[in-house]
Every structure is written in C-alpha cells, then in structure tokens.
BAGU-525851 format. One record per atom (N, C-alpha, C, O): z, y, x; residue in three letters. Coordinates in steps of 0.02 Angstrom, whole numbers, padded with zeros to 5 digits, always signed. Atoms other than C-alpha are relative to their C-alpha. Layout:
// BAGU-525851
ZYXala/...
END
This chain:
// BAGU-525851
-00028-00020-00078met/-12528-14737-01451met/+00027+00050-00006met/+00088+00056-00012met/-00045-00077+00003tyr/-12521-14535-01461tyr/+00027-00006-00017tyr/+00071+00013+00021tyr/-00070-00026+00085gln/-12401-14531-01606gln/+00075-00008+00034gln/+00113-00054+00019gln/-00044-00002-00043trp/-12266-14486-01481trp/+00057+00039-00057trp/+00035+00088-00088trp/-00059-00025+00035lys/-12098-14437-01582lys/+00039+00047+00073lys/+00074+00019+00115lys/-00015-00018-00050lys/-12065-14290-01457lys/+00059+00046-00015lys/+00071+00093+00023lys/-00056-00040+00034asp/-11914-14215-01556asp/+00059-00042+00027asp/+00050-00092+00062asp/-00091+00031+00003val/-11712-14267-01549val/-00020-00057-00028val/-00035-00061-00087val/-00004+00054+00045val/-11731-14434-01575val/+00058-00034-00016val/+00093-00050+00032val/-00084+00023+00007gln/-11565-14509-01669gln/+00000-00064-00056gln/-00035-00062-00107gln/-00022+00030+00024trp/-11498-14662-01731trp/+00085-00036-00002trp/+00114-00041+00052trp/-00050+00018+00025lys/-11328-14739-01822lys/+00024-00064+00049lys/-00029-00091+00064lys/-00043+00051+00008val/-11219-14882-01757val/+00055+00006-00013val/+00095+00033+00025val/-00075+00001+00022gly/-11073-14905-01858gly/-00014+00081-00001gly/-00063+00118-00006gly/-00005-00090-00016lys/-10993-14724-01832lys/-00040+00019+00043lys/-00078+00067+00037lys/+00051-00037-00067thr/-11082-14692-01690thr/-00063+00029-00010thr/-00102-00010-00037thr/+00052-00039+00005leu/-11222-14562-01691leu/-00009-00018+00093leu/+00033-00026+00137leu/+00028+00000-00057tyr/-11363-14582-01541tyr/-00068+00033-00012tyr/-00115+00021-00050tyr/+00048-00048-00029leu/-11462-14437-01462leu/-00023-00043+00062leu/+00000-00078+00107leu/+00040+00003-00075ser/-11609-14452-01358ser/-00024+00082+00005ser/-00039+00115-00045ser/+00024-00089-00001val/-11659-14259-01294val/-00060-00005+00048val/-00030-00001+00102val/+00048+00007-00029pro/-11835-14277-01201pro/+00016+00073+00020pro/+00043+00076+00075pro/+00026-00067-00030phe/-11855-14083-01180phe/+00087+00055-00002phe/+00128+00061-00047phe/-00072-00059-00008thr/-11699-13941-01111thr/-00008+00042-00058thr/+00040+00072-00083thr/+00002-00077+00078trp/-11750-13820-01263trp/+00011-00039-00053trp/+00031-00004-00099trp/-00052+00028+00043gln/-11692-13960-01380gln/+00056-00016-00002gln/+00083-00055-00042gln/-00093-00007-00011leu/-11523-13942-01331leu/+00033+00025-00061leu/+00066-00008-00101leu/-00033-00023+00061asp/-11468-13830-01456asp/-00007-00043-00075asp/+00042-00063-00107asp/+00018+00061+00052thr/-11544-13941-01598thr/+00030-00059+00008thr/+00040-00094-00042thr/-00044+00075-00015ala/-11451-14096-01518ala/+00069+00044-00017ala/+00103+00016-00060ala/-00075-00032+00009arg/-11288-13979-01529arg/-00004-00001-00068arg/+00023-00051-00092arg/-00014+00015+00056ile/-11302-13956-01695ile/+00003-00042-00029ile/+00055-00055-00059ile/-00004+00086+00019ile/-11342-14120-01745ile/+00051-00025+00010ile/+00082-00042-00040ile/-00055+00025-00033ala/-11206-14183-01639ala/+00073+00033-00040ala/+00120-00006-00047ala/-00040-00024+00010lys/-11085-14043-01717lys/+00019-00013-00085lys/+00070+00001-00116lys/-00004+00011+00079ala/-11129-14101-01907ala/+00042-00072-00006ala/+00086-00086-00047ala/-00010+00071-00013his/-11094-14271-01864his/+00083-00023-00006his/+00116+00005+00038his/-00074+00019+00001lys/-10896-14359-01917lys/-00003-00046+00033lys/-00015-00090-00007lys/-00009+00047-00024gly/-10887-14481-01795gly/-00030+00013+00083gly/-00063+00062+00101gly/+00037+00003-00085pro/-10941-14506-01602pro/-00056+00019-00007pro/-00094+00014-00056pro/+00075-00021-00006val/-11084-14430-01529val/-00016-00048+00077val/+00029-00043+00118val/+00023+00011-00064ile/-11174-14524-01372ile/-00072+00017-00001ile/-00116-00002-00039ile/+00061-00040-00019ala/-11309-14421-01292ala/-00025-00013+00057ala/+00014-00011+00105ala/+00028+00011-00055gly/-11445-14466-01167gly/-00064+00034-00003gly/-00070+00073-00051gly/+00056-00018-00005gly/-11623-14421-01119gly/+00000+00060+00057gly/+00045+00097+00076gly/+00019-00067-00051pro/-11714-14301-00990pro/+00050+00060+00025pro/+00076+00076+00078pro/-00031-00069+00014ala/-11632-14146-01050ala/+00098+00006+00028ala/+00131+00042+00065ala/-00085+00026-00006val/-11436-14223-01060val/-00004-00023+00078val/+00041+00007+00108val/+00013+00019-00083lys/-11474-14289-00873lys/-00014+00084+00038lys/+00027+00105+00078lys/-00008-00063-00030leu/-11533-14107-00821leu/+00057+00044+00003leu/+00079+00067+00056leu/-00036-00051+00018leu/-11411-13996-00903leu/+00067-00041-00023leu/+00119-00012-00007leu/-00054+00003+00014gly/-11283-14093-00970gly/+00016-00005-00088gly/-00024+00028-00123gly/-00025-00028+00067ala/-11200-14100-01154ala/+00055-00012-00025ala/+00071-00065-00049ala/-00094-00003+00003pro/-11008-14048-01176pro/-00002-00014-00064pro/+00057-00025-00077pro/-00017+00017+00064trp/-11019-14085-01346trp/-00008-00050-00024trp/+00003-00054-00085trp/+00000+00062+00010ala/-11053-14267-01336ala/+00043-00037+00024ala/+00050-00049+00084ala/-00046+00045-00007ser/-10928-14372-01355ser/+00014-00046+00082ser/+00063-00051+00120ser/+00042+00043-00084asp/-11028-14488-01189asp/-00057+00029-00001asp/-00090+00052-00047asp/+00043+00002-00008thr/-11143-14468-01082thr/-00035-00048+00030thr/-00069-00030+00078thr/-00006+00045-00045pro/-11173-14633-01025pro/-00073+00009+00046pro/-00120+00045+00030pro/+00055-00007-00026asp/-11299-14662-00891asp/-00050-00056-00011asp/-00099-00052+00027asp/+00033+00068+00013val/-11382-14830-00951val/+00021-00003-00071val/+00082-00001-00081val/+00016+00006+00090cys/-11417-14845-01163cys/-00016-00081+00027cys/-00041-00097+00081cys/-00017+00047+00019glu/-11387-15029-01222glu/-00070+00005-00033glu/-00107-00034-00003glu/+00071+00000+00029tyr/-11559-14991-01334tyr/-00053+00011+00045tyr/-00055+00030+00104tyr/+00074+00000-00034asp/-11733-14997-01302asp/-00028+00097-00046asp/-00058+00107-00099asp/-00010-00051+00017val/-11718-14795-01307val/-00101+00021-00004val/-00122+00045-00057val/+00044-00035+00023leu/-11912-14752-01275leu/-00035-00049-00044leu/-00087-00025-00066leu/+00050+00012+00056ser/-11986-14867-01393ser/+00046+00040-00075ser/+00030+00029-00134ser/-00039-00037+00060met/-11874-14768-01518met/-00038+00060+00002met/-00046+00083-00055met/+00044-00032-00008his/-11993-14628-01445his/-00084-00006-00015his/-00122+00034-00042his/+00053+00044+00013asn/-12139-14727-01452asn/-00011-00094+00023asn/-00001-00124+00076asn/-00023+00074-00003pro/-12150-14915-01490pro/-00028-00023+00029pro/-00003-00078+00043pro/+00072+00023-00039leu/-12317-14951-01386leu/+00004+00024+00065leu/-00048+00031+00097leu/-00009-00053-00063ala/-12236-14858-01231ala/+00036-00037+00047ala/+00086-00057+00016ala/-00037+00036-00055thr/-12161-14948-01077thr/-00008+00025+00088thr/-00060+00048+00113thr/+00023+00008-00074phe/-12130-14942-00881phe/+00026-00044+00039phe/+00081-00069+00029phe/+00014+00038-00042thr/-12154-15035-00755thr/+00028-00004+00074thr/+00034-00052+00112thr/-00032-00043-00066thr/-12078-14929-00606thr/+00035+00065-00024thr/+00014+00105-00066thr/-00039-00077+00005arg/-11947-14787-00599arg/-00008+00052+00058arg/-00032+00025+00108arg/+00006-00045-00052gly/-11951-14644-00483gly/-00060+00021+00009gly/-00106+00016-00032gly/+00070-00024-00051cys/-12084-14573-00364cys/-00001+00005+00051cys/+00053-00001+00081cys/+00011-00002-00094ile/-12140-14556-00192ile/-00008+00059+00010ile/-00002+00074+00069ile/+00007-00069-00002arg/-12171-14368-00231arg/+00058+00035+00003arg/+00109+00000+00005arg/-00067-00060-00001lys/-12038-14213-00225lys/-00043+00057-00046lys/-00042+00107-00010lys/+00018-00040+00012cys/-12133-14102-00341cys/+00035+00035-00021cys/+00067+00009-00067cys/-00026-00045+00012gly/-12047-13928-00358gly/+00005+00025-00073gly/+00044+00070-00088gly/-00005-00005+00067phe/-12085-13935-00551phe/+00004-00047-00026phe/-00014-00047-00085phe/-00010+00082+00031cys/-12051-14110-00587cys/+00066-00010-00014cys/+00106-00010+00032cys/-00080+00040+00000ala/-11889-14167-00653ala/+00015-00086+00022ala/+00065-00120+00016ala/-00009+00066-00017val/-11923-14331-00590val/+00039-00039+00040val/+00066-00093+00028val/-00044+00027-00039pro/-11839-14351-00444pro/+00086+00011-00003pro/+00131-00023+00022pro/-00067-00013+00033lys/-11685-14267-00519lys/+00026-00045-00036lys/+00085-00064-00028lys/-00022+00070+00040ile/-11678-14407-00642ile/+00016-00060+00002ile/+00064-00093-00018ile/+00001+00054+00012glu/-11727-14535-00615glu/-00017-00024+00095glu/-00053-00070+00113glu/+00004+00051-00065gly/-11712-14565-00412gly/-00029-00019+00042gly/-00062+00032+00053gly/+00028+00023-00049ala/-11789-14652-00274ala/-00052-00071-00043ala/-00044-00119-00081ala/+00060+00080+00062phe/-11961-14764-00340phe/+00038-00057+00017phe/+00072-00074+00065phe/-00011+00077-00003val/-11931-14929-00386val/-00028-00034-00065val/-00025-00016-00124val/+00013+00060+00050glu/-12007-15088-00466glu/+00031-00024-00040glu/+00077-00057-00016glu/-00025+00042+00039leu/-11954-15155-00611leu/+00001-00079-00005leu/-00053-00103-00024leu/+00012+00075+00021asp/-11929-15341-00628asp/-00015-00026-00056asp/-00052-00074-00067asp/-00007+00027+00066asp/-11894-15350-00801asp/-00037+00084-00053asp/-00010+00139-00058asp/+00034-00044+00043trp/-12024-15244-00926trp/-00029-00004-00048trp/-00061-00057-00054trp/+00032+00030+00092lys/-12088-15251-01097lys/-00070+00023+00019lys/-00087+00082+00029lys/+00078-00025+00006pro/-12278-15262-01082pro/-00023+00055-00076pro/-00002+00057-00134pro/+00014-00035+00064ala/-12357-15140-01189ala/-00050+00037+00033ala/-00061+00038+00093ala/+00076-00037-00049pro/-12524-15025-01168pro/+00020+00072-00022pro/-00022+00106-00052pro/-00030-00093-00045val/-12428-14841-01134val/+00039-00021+00051val/+00091-00055+00052val/-00027+00017-00073val/-12391-14857-00973val/+00045+00076+00021val/+00012+00127+00012val/-00017-00070-00016cys/-12286-14703-00920cys/+00041+00013+00073cys/+00088+00048+00090cys/-00062-00008-00065asp/-12228-14729-00750asp/-00039+00066+00025asp/-00091+00091+00003asp/+00013-00041-00038asn/-12228-14598-00622asn/-00071+00025+00055asn/-00105+00075+00067asn/+00041+00011-00049asn/-12334-14647-00500asn/+00002-00080+00006asn/+00042-00108+00043asn/+00030+00058+00030phe/-12400-14813-00557phe/-00030-00025+00073phe/-00017-00082+00093phe/+00048+00014-00064phe/-12507-14820-00393phe/+00039-00006+00060phe/+00018-00041+00106phe/-00040+00014-00058ala/-12361-14804-00269ala/+00021-00055+00014ala/+00026-00072+00073ala/+00000+00053+00006ala/-12317-14964-00325ala/-00024-00078+00058ala/-00083-00076+00077ala/+00024+00037-00048ser/-12330-15131-00198ser/-00067-00050-00039ser/-00060-00069-00097ser/+00068+00051+00011lys/-12509-15244-00220lys/+00036-00036-00065lys/+00031-00020-00124lys/-00025+00055+00054pro/-12408-15391-00310pro/+00040+00039-00044pro/+00047-00004-00087pro/-00013-00020+00041his/-12328-15290-00415his/-00042+00037-00058his/-00040+00029-00119his/+00058-00009+00053ile/-12471-15195-00482ile/-00039-00057-00028ile/-00039-00059-00090ile/+00023+00068+00017glu/-12562-15360-00503glu/+00032-00039-00047glu/-00007-00063-00087glu/-00066+00036+00038arg/-12409-15449-00596arg/-00023+00049-00036arg/-00073+00013-00034arg/-00023-00044+00046val/-12432-15285-00726val/-00043+00006-00024val/-00036+00017-00085val/+00042+00009+00026ile/-12609-15290-00740ile/-00007-00077-00030ile/-00054-00079-00069ile/-00008+00067+00028asp/-12589-15471-00794asp/+00029-00003-00063asp/-00003-00032-00107asp/-00037-00022+00072lys/-12480-15432-00940lys/-00027+00058-00023lys/+00009+00087-00063lys/+00052-00041+00038leu/-12610-15307-00990leu/-00041+00011-00022leu/-00062+00060-00052leu/+00050+00027+00020lys/-12730-15396-01011lys/-00027-00027-00079lys/-00081-00039-00105lys/+00006+00027+00086met/-12705-15450-01192met/-00024+00084-00042met/-00069+00083-00085met/+00007-00068+00045phe/-12711-15252-01265phe/-00082+00027+00011phe/-00122+00021+00058phe/+00085-00020+00004pro/-12881-15182-01308pro/-00016+00068+00029pro/-00071+00096+00028pro/+00013-00066-00019leu/-12834-15018-01226leu/+00077+00013+00018leu/+00131+00013-00011leu/-00062-00036-00034val/-12733-14954-01081val/+00009+00055+00018val/-00039+00081+00047val/+00013-00051-00008asp/-12671-14803-01063asp/+00074+00025+00051asp/+00133+00019+00032asp/-00032-00013-00075phe/-12584-14740-00881phe/+00018+00066-00036phe/-00015+00115-00018phe/-00008-00074+00017asn/-12502-14589-00994asn/+00037+00048+00037asn/+00057+00105+00023asn/-00047-00083-00045gln/-12413-14494-00859gln/-00070+00021+00052gln/-00086+00080+00060gln/+00042-00021-00051gly/-12554-14497-00731gly/-00010-00034+00058gly/+00043-00038+00088gly/-00005+00020-00041leu/-12615-14584-00596leu/-00008+00034+00065leu/-00055+00074+00061leu/+00015-00018-00072asp/-12612-14532-00406asp/-00050+00018+00028asp/-00062-00016+00078asp/+00065+00000-00031ala/-12772-14464-00361ala/+00002-00013+00082ala/-00041-00038+00118ala/-00011-00001-00103arg/-12700-14452-00162arg/-00038-00063+00023arg/-00084-00070+00063arg/-00018+00050-00049ile/-12669-14629-00145ile/-00053-00052-00028ile/-00064-00107-00004ile/+00055+00058+00024ile/-12815-14703-00271ile/-00039-00030+00064ile/-00047+00005+00114ile/+00038+00007-00042ser/-12921-14823-00171ser/-00060-00066-00043ser/-00053-00070-00104ser/+00045+00027+00034pro/-13058-14945-00228pro/+00037-00093-00014pro/-00001-00137-00035pro/-00022+00049+00016trp/-12934-15100-00245trp/+00038+00024-00043trp/+00053-00018-00085trp/-00024-00036+00056his/-12846-14986-00353his/-00049-00015-00048his/-00030-00058-00088his/+00037-00012+00069leu/-12996-14963-00481leu/-00015-00070-00003leu/-00018-00095-00059leu/+00017+00096-00017asp/-13039-15164-00419asp/+00038-00025-00092asp/+00013-00047-00143asp/-00057+00027+00047gln/-12863-15192-00534gln/+00009+00049-00070gln/+00038+00039-00123gln/+00030-00022+00080leu/-12916-15077-00663leu/-00032-00027-00037leu/-00009-00039-00093leu/+00060+00022+00015ser/-13060-15142-00701ser/+00005-00089-00037ser/-00031-00132-00063ser/-00030+00097+00027arg/-12960-15315-00747arg/+00012+00010-00053arg/+00018-00041-00088arg/-00024-00015+00073leu/-12916-15231-00904leu/-00061+00001-00050leu/-00116+00010-00026leu/+00046-00010+00054lys/-13015-15231-01083lys/-00043+00076+00014lys/-00101+00090+00027lys/+00022-00063+00013gly/-13014-15051-01091gly/+00055+00054+00040gly/+00113+00035+00034gly/-00052-00046-00015val/-12915-14887-00998val/+00003+00055-00002val/-00043+00080+00030val/-00002-00080-00008lys/-12876-14714-01016lys/+00010+00024+00064lys/+00066+00016+00088lys/-00022-00027-00087val/-12880-14639-00837val/+00007+00056-00015val/-00033+00099-00032val/-00038-00091-00019arg/-12768-14490-00825arg/+00017-00011+00080arg/+00031-00062+00112arg/+00010-00035-00054phe/-12770-14388-00669phe/+00077+00051-00012phe/+00116+00046-00060phe/-00051-00064+00021ala/-12638-14224-00641ala/-00041+00031+00081ala/-00046+00010+00138ala/+00012-00052-00055phe/-12716-14073-00548phe/+00032+00067+00006phe/+00010+00118-00021phe/-00082-00029-00011asp/-12540-13984-00487asp/-00048+00080+00023asp/-00048+00134-00007asp/-00006-00036-00073his/-12613-13886-00338his/-00092+00015+00023his/-00134-00029+00014his/+00078-00017-00009val/-12797-13799-00283val/-00003-00064+00051val/-00043-00110+00040val/+00007+00021-00053ser/-12767-13886-00128ser/+00003-00095-00023ser/+00017-00134+00023ser/+00007+00063+00012asp/-12782-14066-00221asp/-00071-00012-00022asp/-00101-00066-00026asp/+00085-00002+00038glu/-12953-14028-00292glu/-00034-00049+00030glu/-00060-00093-00005glu/+00056+00068-00041ser/-13049-14144-00162ser/+00035-00074-00009ser/+00010-00130-00010ser/-00006+00087+00014ala/-12948-14286-00191ala/-00002-00002-00071ala/-00020-00059-00085ala/+00004+00003+00057val/-12943-14255-00377val/-00070-00020-00035val/-00080-00065-00075val/+00074+00032+00012val/-13136-14256-00394val/-00008-00043+00013val/-00017-00080-00035val/+00009+00027-00012asp/-13158-14364-00292asp/+00015-00089-00019asp/-00023-00136-00013asp/-00034+00040+00044ala/-13048-14490-00376ala/-00043-00006-00060ala/-00077-00056-00073ala/+00025+00019+00058ile/-13112-14460-00532ile/-00095-00018+00023ile/-00119-00062-00013ile/+00077+00018+00007asn/-13319-14473-00477asn/+00012-00080+00027asn/-00024-00120-00004asn/-00016+00067-00003ser/-13245-14653-00392ser/+00016-00041-00055ser/+00008-00100-00042ser/-00026+00025+00062ala/-13187-14708-00556ala/-00072+00011-00036ala/-00109-00037-00043ala/+00084-00016+00022lys/-13357-14632-00631lys/-00025-00072+00008lys/-00022-00121-00030lys/+00022+00044-00025glu/-13440-14736-00513glu/+00006-00099-00009glu/-00034-00145-00001glu/-00012+00080+00019ala/-13345-14909-00561ala/-00004-00013-00054ala/+00011-00070-00072ala/+00019+00017+00079gly/-13389-14891-00741gly/+00050+00038-00057gly/+00043+00037-00118gly/-00056+00015+00045phe/-13233-14835-00808phe/-00024+00093-00045phe/-00050+00135-00009phe/+00032-00057+00081lys/-13283-14678-00964lys/+00049+00049-00031lys/+00033+00107-00042lys/-00060-00026+00030asp/-13113-14629-01039asp/+00048+00031+00043asp/+00093+00000+00071asp/-00061-00036-00048phe/-13015-14489-00941phe/+00036+00055-00038phe/+00020+00071-00095phe/-00047-00040+00007gly/-12886-14364-00952gly/+00031+00048+00054gly/+00082+00027+00081gly/-00040-00020-00043val/-12834-14243-00838val/+00066+00074-00014val/+00058+00128-00042val/-00051-00057+00015tyr/-12675-14133-00845tyr/-00005+00052+00066tyr/-00009+00038+00126tyr/+00024-00063-00050val/-12702-13956-00760val/+00069+00056+00007val/+00071+00111-00019val/-00067-00054+00022leu/-12527-13868-00744leu/-00016+00064+00032leu/-00040+00075+00088leu/+00037-00040-00038ile/-12551-13702-00742ile/+00081+00062-00014ile/+00126+00042-00051ile/-00068-00027-00013gly/-12398-13554-00713gly/+00036-00029+00058gly/+00093-00008+00063gly/-00050+00004-00041phe/-12324-13615-00586phe/-00030+00008+00079phe/-00079-00025+00095phe/+00030-00029-00040arg/-12350-13529-00417arg/-00082-00008+00010arg/-00116-00039+00051arg/+00090+00006-00004asp/-12534-13507-00453asp/+00005+00068-00029asp/+00053+00103-00048asp/+00025-00069+00053thr/-12633-13361-00530thr/-00027-00014-00057thr/-00034-00075-00065thr/+00055-00003+00072pro/-12725-13353-00683pro/-00074-00012+00042pro/-00088-00071+00030pro/+00057-00005-00027glu/-12905-13335-00576glu/+00005-00102+00039glu/-00040-00143+00031glu/-00032+00081-00018asp/-12817-13527-00491asp/-00007-00044-00063asp/-00041-00095-00074asp/-00004+00059+00073ala/-12786-13602-00658ala/-00076-00016-00009ala/-00100-00072-00003ala/+00048-00003+00037arg/-12949-13548-00723arg/-00073-00048+00044arg/-00123-00080+00026arg/+00049+00059-00061his/-13046-13638-00563his/+00004-00080+00001his/-00039-00123+00007his/-00020+00061-00001arg/-12940-13780-00572arg/-00051-00044-00081arg/-00095-00087-00080arg/+00028+00023+00051leu/-12980-13806-00772leu/-00085+00000+00002leu/-00111-00056-00002leu/+00060+00000-00019asp/-13164-13757-00747asp/-00019-00049+00031asp/-00065-00081+00006asp/+00035+00068-00055thr/-13191-13894-00600thr/-00001-00056-00049thr/-00048-00096-00052thr/-00004+00084+00021ile/-13120-14036-00718ile/-00058+00020-00054ile/-00100-00025-00058ile/+00037-00019+00069arg/-13227-13951-00875arg/-00059-00023+00037arg/-00091-00072+00018arg/+00087+00007-00002ala/-13390-13942-00776ala/-00022-00103+00038ala/-00080-00122+00044ala/+00008+00080-00004leu/-13368-14164-00719leu/+00007-00008-00064leu/+00028-00065-00075leu/+00019+00053+00081gly/-13389-14190-00919gly/+00067+00000-00026gly/+00071-00005-00087gly/-00055+00015+00051ile/-13194-14198-00951ile/+00043+00047-00023ile/+00060+00087+00020ile/-00039-00050+00053leu/-13093-14094-01074leu/+00070-00003+00040leu/+00101-00056+00033leu/-00049-00026-00035pro/-12947-14027-00961pro/+00079-00019-00055pro/+00083-00025-00117pro/-00047-00014+00049asn/-12789-14036-01032asn/+00078+00050+00035asn/+00124+00026+00067asn/-00046-00057-00052pro/-12673-13869-00964pro/+00066-00009-00042pro/+00079-00009-00102pro/-00095-00005+00004met/-12480-13880-00959met/+00005+00047+00040met/-00017+00056+00096met/-00008-00053-00029arg/-12409-13724-00949arg/+00073-00024+00026arg/+00116-00049-00010arg/-00083+00012-00024tyr/-12250-13750-00840tyr/+00041+00038-00063tyr/+00034+00080-00107tyr/-00061-00010+00042gln/-12082-13763-00907gln/+00036+00016+00062gln/+00011-00009+00112gln/-00071+00024-00043pro/-11922-13733-00793pro/+00036-00049+00000pro/+00025-00065-00059pro/-00031+00026+00005leu/-11817-13851-00778leu/+00063-00007-00036leu/+00072-00051-00078leu/-00055-00040+00045asp/-11665-13783-00847asp/-00005+00066-00056asp/+00043+00101-00072asp/+00002-00028+00048thr/-11764-13680-00981thr/+00038-00024-00082thr/+00028-00079-00107thr/-00018+00020+00069leu/-11675-13683-01155leu/-00039+00052-00048leu/-00026+00064-00107leu/+00070-00026+00069glu/-11816-13586-01244glu/-00085-00018+00029glu/-00110+00011+00077glu/+00055+00003-00038arg/-11989-13656-01215arg/-00056+00042-00011arg/-00071+00066-00066arg/+00067-00032-00008asn/-12141-13573-01166asn/+00032+00096+00029asn/+00003+00149+00038asn/-00015-00088-00034ser/-12030-13410-01099ser/+00000+00005+00053ser/+00030+00058+00063ser/+00013-00012-00093tyr/-12052-13407-00922tyr/-00088+00021+00015tyr/-00139-00010-00004tyr/+00055-00022-00030val/-12189-13301-00837val/+00001+00008+00069val/+00045+00041+00097val/-00023+00000-00060asp/-12218-13325-00674asp/-00040+00074+00049asp/-00096+00095+00034asp/+00051-00046-00020asp/-12275-13181-00560asp/-00062-00012-00003asp/-00089-00067-00001asp/+00084-00007+00013gly/-12450-13121-00581gly/-00028-00029-00056gly/-00088-00040-00066gly/+00027+00023+00100trp/-12458-13185-00772trp/+00038+00050-00051trp/+00089+00084-00047trp/-00042-00033+00070thr/-12418-13110-00935thr/+00008-00058-00040thr/-00020-00112-00036thr/+00000+00047+00064gln/-12364-13193-01080gln/-00075-00029-00046gln/-00093-00082-00072gln/+00067-00002+00060asp/-12533-13154-01178asp/-00028-00043+00031asp/-00047-00089-00005asp/+00035+00021-00035glu/-12616-13225-01022glu/+00004-00079+00001glu/-00049-00109+00009glu/-00005+00058-00004leu/-12546-13398-01024leu/+00003-00022-00086leu/-00020-00072-00114leu/+00034+00028+00085lys/-12556-13414-01211lys/-00055+00001-00002lys/-00075-00056-00011lys/+00066+00012+00016arg/-12726-13379-01226arg/-00048-00055+00052arg/-00100-00085+00037arg/+00038+00061-00039met/-12774-13497-01068met/+00022-00068-00034met/-00018-00111-00051met/-00026+00056+00029thr/-12672-13625-01136thr/-00039-00034-00084thr/-00047-00093-00100thr/+00008+00008+00056arg/-12736-13606-01314arg/-00079-00016-00010arg/-00099-00050-00058arg/+00075+00002-00017tyr/-12931-13598-01263tyr/-00006-00089+00037tyr/-00025-00136+00003tyr/+00021+00056-00013tyr/-12937-13750-01136tyr/+00027-00068-00053tyr/-00001-00123-00059tyr/+00018+00072+00042ser/-12854-13861-01272ser/-00021-00010-00033ser/-00011-00067-00054ser/+00029-00030+00065arg/-12948-13804-01402arg/-00080-00013+00023arg/-00124+00001-00019arg/+00076-00003-00004leu/-13125-13843-01306leu/-00061-00030-00051leu/-00119-00011-00058leu/+00026+00019+00050val/-13173-13945-01439val/-00055+00033-00053val/-00108+00008-00071val/+00003-00048+00048trp/-13201-13795-01560trp/-00032+00047+00029trp/-00081+00079+00009trp/+00026-00081-00040leu/-13214-13660-01421leu/-00064+00004+00037leu/-00104+00050+00045leu/+00052-00025-00050gly/-13328-13720-01305gly/-00043+00030+00016gly/-00057+00042+00075gly/+00061-00032-00019his/-13478-13631-01339his/+00033+00090-00005his/-00002+00139+00008his/-00014-00064-00027val/-13380-13475-01332val/+00046+00021+00039val/+00106+00009+00028val/-00011+00001-00062pro/-13358-13404-01155pro/+00075+00032+00007pro/+00094+00073-00035pro/-00074-00018-00006tyr/-13166-13375-01089tyr/-00005+00071-00017tyr/+00026+00094-00065tyr/-00013-00077+00007glu/-13205-13185-01067glu/-00031+00011-00066glu/-00039+00072-00069glu/-00001-00034+00068asp/-13253-13162-01247asp/+00040-00045-00054asp/+00027-00052-00114asp/-00028+00043+00079tyr/-13125-13281-01338tyr/+00075+00048+00010tyr/+00109+00065+00058tyr/-00067-00070+00013asp/-12981-13154-01405asp/+00052-00059-00031asp/+00038-00079-00088asp/-00039+00037+00022gly/-12826-13282-01424gly/+00048+00018-00074gly/+00067-00021-00118gly/-00019-00021+00058ser/-12750-13176-01548ser/-00019-00031-00086ser/+00020-00049-00130ser/+00023+00024+00056lys/-12877-13225-01689lys/-00012-00088-00011lys/-00039-00117-00058lys/+00018+00062+00035ile/-12876-13402-01673ile/+00095-00052-00030ile/+00143-00062+00007ile/-00069+00030+00021asp/-12714-13495-01768asp/+00011-00060+00043asp/-00027-00070+00091asp/-00031+00057-00030asp/-12608-13663-01713asp/-00048-00062+00006asp/-00051-00099+00055asp/+00052+00050-00003thr/-12746-13779-01765thr/-00063-00003+00045thr/-00092-00055+00055thr/+00059-00007-00035gly/-12894-13690-01647gly/-00045+00039-00044gly/-00097+00066-00024gly/+00074-00026+00019gln/-12985-13625-01789gln/+00016+00068-00018gln/+00074+00084-00034gln/+00022-00056+00001met/-13051-13450-01805met/+00043+00022-00054met/+00047-00018-00101met/-00036-00035+00073thr/-12936-13336-01938thr/-00052+00036-00021thr/-00094+00052+00021thr/+00045-00042+00031leu/-13043-13238-02059leu/+00048+00069+00014leu/+00109+00069+00014leu/-00037-00077-00025ile/-13001-13036-02007ile/-00067+00035-00035ile/-00074+00096-00035ile/
END
C-alpha cells in the first residue's frame, strides 16, 4: 500500500509519450525525458499544473488514462479539492473548489484532500464500498477540526483503518489532540500524524508540535515545507531557521524508531546516514 512511485511516471501510446510529474523539483528531469523523445509529449500532474511545461507538445486539463494508478495502483480519490485554503498547499490552486465524485474506483488508499468535508450520504457510500478491504489508509490525512463521533462511527465500519491527521500550526493543537484521543477511545490503534515544519513557525514551535504527537504514543511524520514554485527540493529556509536545523529535525523525528533513546539535544545529524543509522567515525 505504501510503495508509491514518487518519481516522474512515463508511458507511451504509439509515438506519444505521456509524463506525470508530481513535484515541481522534478520538472527538469521531465524536461530532459521529453527532449530525448522523438515524438509528441503530453505532460500533466500537479507540478505541470502549478508551473507549466513549455517543453511539452500538450498539457491537457484531463487525461483519459488512470494516472493515479500508475503512481500507486491501490490509490483512489472520492472527492477533489478542499474547503481550506492553506497558504502552503497546492490543492486550491490545482484542483479548485471541493466536489464529490460520482464515479470513483474502490481502492484501499484514499487520497482525498479532505474526506470529512464530504456530505454524510457520500461518506456512507464510500465506507460501504471500502468494507471489502482488510485495511484502508486515509493517506492525505483527515481534518481533525471537523471530526465528530459520527465520523468515527463510520470509520469503525471498516475492518482496519490507518487514521492520519495533520498538525500544521500550533493553533490546531487542541483540535488535533482531541481528535486523536477520541479516535483512541473509539478503538482505533493505527495512527499517523503529518507535522509541517519550516513554514511560518520556529524550531521551538515545530519541536513542540512534534513532541506533542510523540507524547501521545505516535511517531510523528515531519513534513518539511516546500514552496509551490521551488525547482530544488529542500532549498527553502524560512526566517528563524537554518538549513542544518531543518535537516537535523527532519532526520531525527523521521527516525525515532532508531533514535528514540537519544535526546534531541544530544543528536548530531551529521553523524547519521540516510537510513537513520549511526556512521562509524
């Protein structure tokens, strides 16, 4: 379920090359692929919708192929858009207003940007179709600010659920903590929490949010902020941060399985390789 193809996805139909580009920092790779192809190139994906692809023959708004399945065959959308307009998020810009889809593929990895914003009839229909799967992962996170006992009752109709929330700002703390505790009381055990760092916050603020989730017995997932127009991943450094501190915090809290016994103050990120293991020095 979690083996996403996060690189540029490509496939050919006749002489036409199709490219799906998820992240803006992959646009240069996509351009190189396109230039090497002898024939028409049709490009799409979030990165293309944000910044365009002048090197492509066409960038249509709609693709006749199930592109999401090429990134992950177990993934689906039942809604598009979001009721929120968060400054760090591309969804309002590339998907527009929130809509419920009448026709969608039942699959266990639900990528809706705000599933709980849907109407009760839509949510009930979705849950009915997802009951066939042994585990359902609400991959993009559920909105802790609008969760209710009714929503938890609906989720409890599924055989197994990966409950994910997002903790983007300290002002959301009570909503996120209450949502997690309510879900625990309802019997849910498998949690994930995305914690945005490096966007209009401070290292102290970010650590507080990460440690709040950790104190609830959940391994937080630090998500380093990437500007919507960036062409180089992890290049942006917000005021009050340094590149080293962003790397250090992201690495440490992403690797608590290995590093949980090491106090953050004693952690030297330069001595950790990309697998999270201590290097020999």
